[in-house]
C-alpha positions as CSV (number, residue, x, y, z in Angstrom):
1,X,-179.6,-125.5,-93.6
2,X,-182.9,-126.7,-95.0
3,X,-183.6,-130.1,-96.5
4,X,-184.1,-129.7,-100.2
5,X,-186.3,-132.3,-101.9
6,X,-185.2,-131.1,-105.3
7,X,-181.6,-131.6,-104.4
8,X,-182.3,-135.1,-103.2
9,X,-184.1,-135.9,-106.5
10,X,-181.2,-134.6,-108.5
11,X,-178.7,-136.8,-106.6
12,X,-181.0,-139.8,-107.0
13,X,-181.2,-139.2,-110.8
14,X,-177.5,-138.8,-111.2
15,X,-176.7,-141.8,-109.1
16,X,-179.2,-144.0,-110.9
17,X,-177.7,-142.9,-114.2
18,X,-174.2,-143.9,-113.1
19,X,-175.4,-147.2,-111.7
20,X,-177.4,-148.2,-114.8
21,X,-174.5,-147.4,-117.1
22,X,-172.2,-149.5,-114.9
23,X,-174.6,-152.4,-114.9
24,X,-175.0,-152.1,-118.7
25,X,-171.2,-152.1,-119.1
26,X,-171.0,-155.2,-116.9
27,X,-173.6,-157.0,-119.1
28,X,-171.6,-156.0,-122.2
29,X,-168.4,-157.5,-120.7
30,X,-170.2,-160.7,-119.8
31,X,-171.6,-161.2,-123.2
32,X,-168.3,-160.5,-125.1
33,X,-165.3,-162.8,-125.3
34,X,-164.7,-166.3,-123.9
35,X,-164.9,-167.3,-120.4
36,X,-161.2,-167.9,-120.3
37,X,-160.6,-164.2,-120.9
38,X,-162.9,-163.0,-118.2
39,X,-160.2,-161.8,-115.8
40,X,-158.4,-159.9,-118.6
41,X,-161.7,-158.2,-119.5
42,X,-162.3,-157.1,-115.9
43,X,-158.7,-155.9,-115.3
44,X,-157.8,-154.2,-118.6
45,X,-161.1,-154.2,-120.6
46,X,-160.0,-157.0,-123.0
47,X,-157.4,-154.6,-124.3
48,X,-159.8,-153.0,-126.8
49,X,-160.8,-149.7,-125.1
50,X,-161.4,-147.2,-127.9
51,X,-160.0,-143.7,-128.2
52,X,-163.1,-141.9,-127.0
53,X,-163.9,-144.1,-124.0
54,X,-160.2,-144.5,-123.2
55,X,-159.6,-140.8,-123.3
56,X,-162.5,-140.2,-120.9
57,X,-161.5,-142.9,-118.5
58,X,-157.9,-141.9,-118.4
59,X,-158.9,-138.3,-117.8
60,X,-161.3,-139.4,-115.0
61,X,-158.5,-141.3,-113.3
62,X,-157.4,-137.9,-112.1
63,X,-160.4,-135.7,-112.6
64,X,-162.8,-136.7,-109.8
65,X,-164.6,-134.9,-107.1
66,X,-161.2,-134.3,-105.3
67,X,-159.7,-132.7,-108.4
68,X,-162.4,-130.1,-109.0
69,X,-163.1,-129.4,-105.4
70,X,-159.3,-129.1,-104.7
71,X,-158.7,-126.8,-107.6
72,X,-161.4,-124.4,-106.4
73,X,-160.1,-124.7,-102.8
74,X,-156.5,-123.8,-103.9
75,X,-157.6,-120.7,-105.8
76,X,-159.9,-119.6,-103.0
77,X,-157.6,-120.1,-100.1
78,X,-155.8,-116.8,-99.2
79,X,-152.5,-118.6,-98.4
80,X,-152.4,-120.3,-101.8
81,X,-154.1,-118.9,-104.9
82,X,-153.9,-120.0,-108.5
83,X,-150.1,-120.2,-108.7
84,X,-150.3,-123.0,-106.0
85,X,-153.0,-125.0,-107.8
86,X,-150.3,-126.9,-109.7
87,X,-152.4,-130.0,-109.9
88,X,-155.1,-129.6,-107.5
89,X,-154.4,-129.8,-103.8
90,X,-157.6,-131.9,-103.4
91,X,-156.4,-135.1,-105.2
92,X,-157.4,-136.8,-102.0
93,X,-159.7,-139.9,-101.7
94,X,-162.8,-139.0,-103.6
95,X,-165.0,-140.9,-101.2
96,X,-164.6,-138.2,-98.6
97,X,-166.1,-135.7,-101.0
98,X,-169.5,-137.3,-100.4
99,X,-169.6,-134.2,-98.2
100,X,-170.9,-132.4,-101.3
101,X,-174.2,-134.1,-100.8
102,X,-174.5,-132.8,-97.2
103,X,-174.2,-129.3,-98.7
104,X,-177.3,-129.9,-100.8
105,X,-179.7,-131.8,-98.6
106,X,-178.2,-131.3,-95.1
107,X,-177.7,-135.0,-94.2
108,X,-174.9,-136.5,-92.1
109,X,-171.7,-136.6,-94.2
110,X,-171.2,-140.3,-93.2
111,X,-174.4,-141.3,-94.9
112,X,-173.2,-139.4,-98.0
113,X,-169.9,-141.2,-98.0
114,X,-171.5,-144.7,-97.5
115,X,-174.0,-144.1,-100.4
116,X,-171.3,-143.0,-102.8
117,X,-169.1,-145.9,-101.8
118,X,-171.8,-148.6,-102.1
119,X,-172.7,-147.5,-105.6
120,X,-169.0,-147.4,-106.7
121,X,-168.3,-150.8,-105.2
122,X,-171.5,-152.3,-106.8
123,X,-170.8,-151.4,-110.4
124,X,-167.0,-152.0,-110.1
125,X,-167.8,-155.4,-108.5
126,X,-169.9,-156.6,-111.4
127,X,-168.3,-154.9,-114.4
128,X,-164.6,-154.3,-113.8
129,X,-162.8,-151.9,-116.0
130,X,-165.6,-151.7,-118.6
131,X,-168.0,-150.4,-115.9
132,X,-165.4,-148.0,-114.6
133,X,-164.6,-146.7,-118.1
134,X,-168.2,-146.2,-119.3
135,X,-169.3,-144.6,-116.0
136,X,-166.3,-142.3,-116.3
137,X,-167.7,-141.0,-119.6
138,X,-171.0,-140.1,-117.9
139,X,-169.3,-138.6,-114.8
140,X,-167.0,-136.3,-116.8
141,X,-169.9,-135.2,-119.0
142,X,-171.8,-134.4,-115.9
143,X,-168.9,-132.4,-114.4
144,X,-168.2,-130.4,-117.5
145,X,-171.8,-129.5,-118.3
146,X,-172.9,-129.0,-114.7
147,X,-170.0,-126.6,-113.8
148,X,-170.0,-124.6,-117.0
149,X,-173.7,-124.0,-116.8
150,X,-173.2,-122.8,-113.2
151,X,-170.3,-120.4,-113.8
152,X,-172.2,-117.6,-115.7
153,X,-174.9,-117.5,-113.0
154,X,-172.4,-117.3,-110.2
155,X,-170.4,-114.6,-112.0
156,X,-173.5,-112.4,-112.4
157,X,-174.6,-112.6,-108.7
158,X,-174.8,-109.1,-107.1
159,X,-172.5,-110.1,-104.3
160,X,-169.6,-111.0,-106.6
161,X,-167.0,-108.4,-107.5
162,X,-165.3,-108.5,-110.9
163,X,-162.8,-111.4,-110.7
164,X,-160.4,-109.5,-112.9
165,X,-160.1,-106.9,-110.2
166,X,-159.8,-109.3,-107.3
167,X,-157.1,-111.3,-109.2
168,X,-154.5,-108.6,-108.4
169,X,-156.1,-106.4,-105.8
170,X,-157.1,-107.1,-102.2
171,X,-160.9,-106.8,-101.7
172,X,-162.4,-109.4,-99.3
173,X,-159.1,-111.3,-99.0
174,X,-155.7,-111.6,-100.7
175,X,-155.7,-111.7,-104.6
176,X,-156.8,-115.1,-105.8
177,X,-153.9,-115.3,-108.3
178,X,-151.6,-115.8,-105.3
179,X,-147.9,-115.2,-105.1
180,X,-144.7,-117.2,-104.9
181,X,-142.2,-115.5,-102.5
182,X,-138.5,-115.9,-103.4
183,X,-138.0,-118.2,-100.4
184,X,-140.8,-120.4,-101.6
185,X,-139.5,-121.0,-105.2
186,X,-137.7,-124.3,-104.4
187,X,-140.6,-125.6,-102.4
188,X,-142.9,-124.8,-105.3
189,X,-140.6,-126.6,-107.8
190,X,-140.4,-129.6,-105.4
191,X,-144.2,-129.9,-105.3
192,X,-144.4,-129.4,-109.1
193,X,-141.9,-132.2,-109.7
194,X,-143.8,-134.4,-107.3
195,X,-147.1,-133.9,-109.0
196,X,-145.7,-134.1,-112.6
197,X,-143.5,-137.2,-112.2
198,X,-145.2,-138.8,-109.2
199,X,-148.4,-139.3,-111.1
200,X,-146.7,-141.5,-113.7
201,X,-146.3,-144.8,-111.7
202,X,-149.8,-145.0,-110.4
203,X,-151.4,-148.4,-111.0
204,X,-154.7,-146.8,-112.1
205,X,-152.9,-145.0,-114.9
206,X,-151.0,-148.1,-116.1
207,X,-154.2,-150.1,-116.0
208,X,-155.6,-147.7,-118.7
209,X,-152.3,-147.9,-120.6
210,X,-152.5,-151.7,-120.7
211,X,-156.2,-151.6,-121.8
212,X,-155.1,-150.0,-125.1
213,X,-154.8,-152.2,-128.1
214,X,-151.3,-150.9,-129.0
215,X,-148.5,-148.7,-127.6
216,X,-149.5,-145.9,-130.0
217,X,-153.0,-145.9,-128.7
218,X,-151.7,-145.7,-125.2
219,X,-149.7,-142.6,-126.1
220,X,-152.6,-140.9,-127.7
221,X,-154.8,-141.6,-124.7
222,X,-152.2,-140.0,-122.4
223,X,-152.1,-136.9,-124.6
224,X,-155.9,-136.7,-124.7
225,X,-156.1,-137.1,-120.9
226,X,-153.5,-134.4,-120.4
227,X,-155.6,-132.0,-122.4
228,X,-158.8,-133.2,-120.7
229,X,-157.3,-132.5,-117.2
230,X,-156.6,-128.9,-118.2
231,X,-160.0,-128.3,-119.7
232,X,-161.8,-129.8,-116.7
233,X,-159.9,-127.6,-114.3
234,X,-161.0,-124.3,-115.9
235,X,-164.5,-124.1,-114.4
236,X,-163.2,-125.1,-111.0
237,X,-160.6,-122.3,-111.2
238,X,-163.3,-119.8,-112.0
239,X,-165.5,-121.0,-109.2
240,X,-162.6,-120.6,-106.7
241,X,-162.0,-117.1,-108.0
242,X,-165.7,-116.3,-107.6
243,X,-165.6,-117.5,-104.0
244,X,-162.6,-115.2,-103.3
245,X,-164.5,-112.3,-104.9
246,X,-167.8,-112.7,-103.0
247,X,-169.1,-110.6,-100.2
248,X,-170.7,-113.4,-98.3
249,X,-172.7,-111.0,-96.1
250,X,-174.9,-110.3,-99.1
251,X,-175.8,-113.9,-99.4
252,X,-177.9,-116.3,-97.3
253,X,-174.6,-117.9,-96.3
254,X,-174.0,-114.9,-94.0
255,X,-171.1,-114.1,-91.7
256,X,-168.4,-115.4,-91.2
257,X,-167.1,-116.4,-94.7
258,X,-166.2,-120.0,-95.6
259,X,-162.5,-119.6,-94.9
260,X,-163.2,-118.2,-91.4
261,X,-165.5,-121.3,-90.8
262,X,-162.7,-123.5,-92.1
263,X,-164.9,-124.6,-95.0
264,X,-162.5,-123.6,-97.8
265,X,-162.4,-127.2,-98.9
266,X,-166.1,-127.0,-99.7
267,X,-166.0,-123.7,-101.6
268,X,-167.2,-125.2,-104.9
269,X,-170.5,-126.7,-103.6
270,X,-171.0,-123.6,-101.4
271,X,-170.7,-121.3,-104.5
272,X,-173.1,-123.4,-106.4
273,X,-175.5,-123.5,-103.5
274,X,-175.6,-119.8,-102.6
275,X,-174.7,-117.9,-105.8
276,X,-176.7,-119.8,-108.4
277,X,-180.5,-120.1,-109.0
278,X,-182.1,-123.1,-107.3
279,X,-182.5,-125.2,-110.5
280,X,-179.0,-124.4,-111.7
281,X,-177.4,-125.2,-108.3
282,X,-179.1,-128.5,-108.0
283,X,-178.0,-129.5,-111.5
284,X,-174.4,-128.5,-110.8
285,X,-174.3,-130.1,-107.4
286,X,-175.9,-133.2,-108.6
287,X,-173.3,-133.5,-111.3
288,X,-170.5,-133.1,-108.8
289,X,-172.0,-135.6,-106.4
290,X,-172.0,-138.1,-109.2
291,X,-168.4,-137.3,-110.0
292,X,-167.1,-138.1,-106.5
293,X,-167.0,-141.8,-107.6
294,X,-164.9,-141.4,-110.7
295,X,-161.6,-141.7,-108.9
296,X,-162.9,-144.0,-106.1
297,X,-163.9,-146.7,-108.5
298,X,-160.5,-146.6,-110.2
299,X,-158.7,-146.9,-106.9
300,X,-160.8,-149.9,-105.8
301,X,-160.4,-151.7,-109.1
302,X,-156.6,-151.1,-109.2
303,X,-156.1,-152.4,-105.7
304,X,-158.2,-155.5,-106.2
305,X,-156.5,-156.2,-109.6
306,X,-153.0,-155.9,-108.2
307,X,-153.9,-158.2,-105.3
308,X,-155.5,-160.9,-107.4
309,X,-153.0,-160.9,-110.2
310,X,-149.6,-159.9,-108.6
311,X,-150.0,-161.3,-105.1
312,X,-152.6,-164.1,-105.1
313,X,-151.9,-165.7,-108.5
314,X,-148.1,-165.1,-108.9
315,X,-147.2,-165.7,-105.3
316,X,-149.6,-168.3,-104.0
317,X,-151.7,-169.9,-106.8
318,X,-149.7,-169.9,-110.0
319,X,-152.1,-172.5,-111.5
320,X,-155.3,-170.7,-110.4
321,X,-158.1,-170.8,-113.0
322,X,-159.4,-167.6,-114.6
323,X,-162.7,-168.1,-112.8
324,X,-160.9,-168.3,-109.4
325,X,-159.0,-165.0,-110.2
326,X,-162.3,-163.3,-111.0
327,X,-163.8,-164.3,-107.7
328,X,-160.7,-163.2,-105.8
329,X,-161.0,-159.8,-107.5
330,X,-164.7,-159.6,-106.6
331,X,-164.0,-160.3,-103.0
332,X,-161.2,-157.8,-102.8
333,X,-163.2,-155.1,-104.5
334,X,-165.6,-155.3,-101.6
335,X,-162.8,-155.5,-99.0
336,X,-160.8,-152.5,-100.4
337,X,-164.0,-150.5,-101.0
338,X,-165.1,-151.1,-97.4
339,X,-161.6,-150.2,-96.1
340,X,-161.5,-147.0,-98.1
341,X,-165.0,-146.1,-96.8
342,X,-163.8,-146.8,-93.2
343,X,-160.8,-144.5,-93.7
344,X,-163.0,-141.7,-95.0
345,X,-165.4,-142.1,-92.0
346,X,-162.9,-142.7,-89.1
347,X,-159.7,-140.9,-90.0
348,X,-159.4,-137.2,-89.6
349,X,-156.2,-137.2,-91.7
350,X,-157.4,-138.9,-94.9
351,X,-155.9,-136.1,-97.0
352,X,-152.7,-136.2,-95.0
353,X,-152.4,-140.0,-95.5
354,X,-153.1,-139.6,-99.2
355,X,-150.5,-136.8,-99.5
356,X,-147.8,-138.9,-97.8
357,X,-148.6,-141.8,-100.1
358,X,-148.3,-139.7,-103.2
359,X,-144.9,-138.5,-101.9
360,X,-143.9,-142.1,-101.5
361,X,-145.0,-142.9,-105.1
362,X,-142.7,-140.1,-106.4
363,X,-139.8,-140.9,-104.1
364,X,-139.8,-144.7,-104.2
365,X,-141.8,-146.1,-107.1
366,X,-140.8,-143.6,-109.8
367,X,-137.1,-144.3,-109.5
368,X,-137.9,-148.1,-109.6
369,X,-139.9,-147.5,-112.8
370,X,-137.1,-145.6,-114.4
371,X,-134.6,-148.4,-113.6
372,X,-136.8,-151.2,-114.9
373,X,-137.5,-149.5,-118.2
374,X,-134.3,-147.6,-119.0
375,X,-131.3,-148.8,-116.8
376,X,-129.8,-152.1,-117.7
377,X,-128.5,-154.4,-115.0
378,X,-130.5,-153.2,-112.0
379,X,-131.7,-155.9,-109.7
380,X,-133.5,-156.7,-106.4
381,X,-130.7,-155.6,-104.2
382,X,-130.6,-152.2,-105.8
383,X,-134.3,-151.9,-105.6
384,X,-134.4,-152.7,-101.9
385,X,-131.6,-150.3,-101.2
386,X,-133.2,-147.5,-103.2
387,X,-136.5,-148.2,-101.4
388,X,-135.0,-147.9,-98.0
389,X,-132.9,-144.9,-98.8
390,X,-135.8,-142.9,-100.3
391,X,-138.2,-143.9,-97.5
392,X,-135.6,-142.9,-94.8
393,X,-134.9,-139.4,-96.3
394,X,-138.7,-138.8,-96.8
395,X,-139.7,-139.7,-93.3
396,X,-136.8,-137.9,-91.6
397,X,-137.7,-134.8,-93.6
398,X,-140.9,-134.5,-91.6
399,X,-144.5,-133.9,-92.7
400,X,-146.4,-130.9,-91.2
401,X,-149.8,-132.1,-92.2
402,X,-149.3,-135.3,-90.1
403,X,-147.5,-133.3,-87.3
404,X,-144.4,-135.3,-88.0
405,X,-141.3,-133.4,-86.9
406,X,-138.2,-133.7,-89.0
407,X,-135.0,-135.4,-87.9
408,X,-132.9,-133.9,-90.7
409,X,-133.1,-130.1,-90.9
410,X,-132.3,-128.9,-94.4
411,X,-131.3,-125.3,-95.3
412,X,-134.3,-122.9,-95.0
413,X,-136.3,-124.8,-92.4
414,X,-138.7,-122.8,-90.2
415,X,-141.3,-123.3,-87.4
416,X,-145.0,-122.6,-88.1
417,X,-147.6,-121.3,-85.6
418,X,-148.2,-124.9,-84.3
419,X,-144.5,-125.4,-83.5
420,X,-144.1,-127.8,-86.4
421,X,-140.9,-127.4,-88.5
422,X,-141.4,-127.0,-92.3
423,X,-138.8,-127.5,-95.0
424,X,-138.2,-125.0,-97.8
425,X,-135.5,-127.1,-99.3
426,X,-136.7,-129.5,-102.1
427,X,-135.9,-132.6,-100.0
428,X,-138.6,-134.7,-101.7
429,X,-136.8,-134.4,-105.0
430,X,-133.5,-135.0,-103.3
431,X,-135.0,-138.2,-101.8
432,X,-136.1,-139.4,-105.2
433,X,-132.7,-138.8,-106.8
434,X,-131.0,-140.5,-103.9
435,X,-133.3,-143.5,-104.3
436,X,-132.5,-143.7,-108.0
437,X,-128.8,-143.5,-107.5
438,X,-128.8,-146.1,-104.7
439,X,-130.8,-148.4,-107.0
440,X,-128.2,-148.3,-109.7
441,X,-125.1,-148.2,-107.4
442,X,-126.1,-151.2,-105.2
443,X,-127.3,-153.2,-108.2
444,X,-124.0,-153.0,-110.0
445,X,-122.1,-153.5,-106.7
446,X,-124.1,-156.7,-106.0
447,X,-123.6,-157.9,-109.6
448,X,-119.8,-157.3,-109.4
449,X,-119.5,-159.1,-106.0
450,X,-121.3,-162.2,-107.1
451,X,-119.9,-162.5,-110.6
452,X,-116.3,-161.9,-109.5
453,X,-116.7,-164.6,-106.9
454,X,-116.2,-162.3,-103.9
455,X,-119.5,-163.4,-102.5
456,X,-120.6,-167.1,-102.8
457,X,-123.8,-167.9,-104.8
458,X,-125.6,-169.1,-101.6
459,X,-125.7,-165.5,-100.4
460,X,-127.8,-164.5,-103.3
461,X,-130.9,-164.8,-101.2
462,X,-133.1,-162.9,-103.7
463,X,-131.8,-165.0,-106.6
464,X,-131.4,-161.7,-108.4
465,X,-127.9,-162.1,-109.8
466,X,-127.0,-165.8,-109.8
467,X,-129.6,-168.0,-111.6
468,X,-131.1,-170.9,-109.7
469,X,-128.9,-173.9,-110.4
470,X,-130.2,-177.1,-111.6
471,X,-128.8,-180.4,-110.3
472,X,-126.4,-180.7,-113.2
473,X,-124.8,-177.4,-112.2
474,X,-124.4,-178.2,-108.6
475,X,-121.0,-179.9,-109.1
476,X,-119.8,-176.8,-110.9
477,X,-120.9,-174.7,-108.0
478,X,-118.7,-176.8,-105.7
479,X,-115.8,-176.1,-108.0
480,X,-116.4,-172.4,-107.7
481,X,-116.3,-172.6,-104.0
482,X,-112.9,-174.3,-104.3
483,X,-111.8,-171.6,-106.7
484,X,-111.2,-174.0,-109.6
485,X,-113.3,-172.0,-112.1
486,X,-114.7,-168.5,-112.2
487,X,-118.3,-167.9,-111.4
488,X,-119.0,-165.9,-114.6
489,X,-118.1,-169.0,-116.6
490,X,-121.2,-170.9,-115.5
491,X,-123.8,-168.6,-113.9
492,X,-126.1,-166.7,-116.3
493,X,-127.6,-163.5,-115.0
494,X,-131.3,-163.7,-114.2
495,X,-133.3,-161.5,-116.6
496,X,-134.6,-158.3,-115.2
497,X,-138.2,-157.9,-114.1
498,X,-139.1,-156.1,-117.3
499,X,-138.5,-159.3,-119.3
500,X,-140.4,-161.6,-117.0
501,X,-143.4,-159.3,-117.1
502,X,-143.9,-160.0,-120.8
503,X,-145.2,-163.4,-119.9
504,X,-147.9,-161.8,-117.8
505,X,-149.4,-159.8,-120.6
506,X,-151.0,-160.8,-123.9
507,X,-149.8,-157.7,-125.7
508,X,-146.0,-157.8,-125.6
509,X,-145.5,-154.8,-128.0
510,X,-144.5,-152.4,-125.4
511,X,-141.8,-154.7,-124.0
512,X,-140.0,-155.8,-127.1
513,X,-137.3,-153.1,-127.1
514,X,-136.8,-152.9,-123.3
515,X,-134.0,-155.3,-122.8
516,X,-131.3,-156.0,-125.3
517,X,-128.6,-156.3,-122.7
518,X,-126.2,-159.3,-122.9
519,X,-127.5,-160.5,-119.6
520,X,-131.0,-160.4,-120.9
521,X,-130.3,-162.2,-124.1
522,X,-129.2,-165.7,-123.8
523,X,-130.6,-166.1,-120.4
524,X,-133.9,-167.5,-121.6
525,X,-131.9,-170.3,-123.3
526,X,-130.4,-171.2,-120.0
527,X,-133.7,-171.3,-118.1
């Protein structure tokens, strides 16, 4: 593959555009608001993200290089097809998709990944959510325009057969619409539930929710992003279908075709490179190469924000100044960005690791979120039990991509060509439901055991049921141990996490109606 000067120029232009927008957004952040609000501006954009920018950045939380490349890959791959592109297979770490650049200018993929990572880290480091949000606008605009300009040229290439014909007929490979065999229905539904519900608890999403000025704005942004994700997937679907309808022998790509070379994951840049005119392909590929950062920057900012706010400040430095928190975030942006880059460079199973982590979000974090928001009386004991139960069932179910053999064989299991057992039973959803039920059951069991006096207060190691006793209550505690009075006469129940979180955020609107339980009300008076 030849080195293309024009392609390099296109990439430089797009990357400079992204970098300049990020720096401008950082300057805007620095010159608005007081110094005391600096950390809030970086984490949640000062809670004044508008509908337009907010809609773009929430859409870009999911629609990055991985989204569009993965959608095209799912449609193109003979074993999948459109019906399996539920929410694109390639949600994986966007940093790895710096490989797009190597398709254009034939440079080592490691250089591509490092360049993409450095730029994403730089503007995230200096600007926080404002930089991420405004660069998301540019990135999505580049993706949309670049891909839609390329589609008509790719469709009209002489080597491409009518995609309407190849959708249901076998030409160069199996029809790109794909099929769902009867024995695959439960597996398909399991994956669909994972992608639909597992995407809710992601920190990057809630960071956008909390950047809204009101709960109503947050709802509107979510609806806009849902529509945006569907719209942004359309050109990628068409490009995947074009790839499946192409006689690659008639192109300069030659024989064998991409799927035979195990390059199905790069079908989108390959189609743009070999089926479009030079000036069109460079524009489209340049846009995609700029878009590979749109999910990477969100992930880096989310990780650093969670560490600085939830771990460093709340656990170690409760009295840390705003300036100190900002510097901790800046340091961790670099650390997490470097770590993500190292994973992309050194690990051959980046996608596999991501896939397993998305499973765990669905199985473990989603039930926790449901309990915090909608189930009264859940506590730390239930949360830990649900965590352990869900994790145990998920790991023992196996993971073919990571070559992890199952320990529990559910109905319908089978062995693939590599000798790895696969599960057709929807065990991921089973694990999620089990985690949810364990959370509720163990929470109420612990609450009953402590409040009835069956277990002494000193065994409440998490301080999740029995409130911490002041010195004036210690004598009463001794009376409880001697069975002179009942525990529930003196020990208020500690408020659930949903209540204590309200003190963390300036905007308490979304939390006002969360807890009206007897144990929640009246507790604050006792603390």
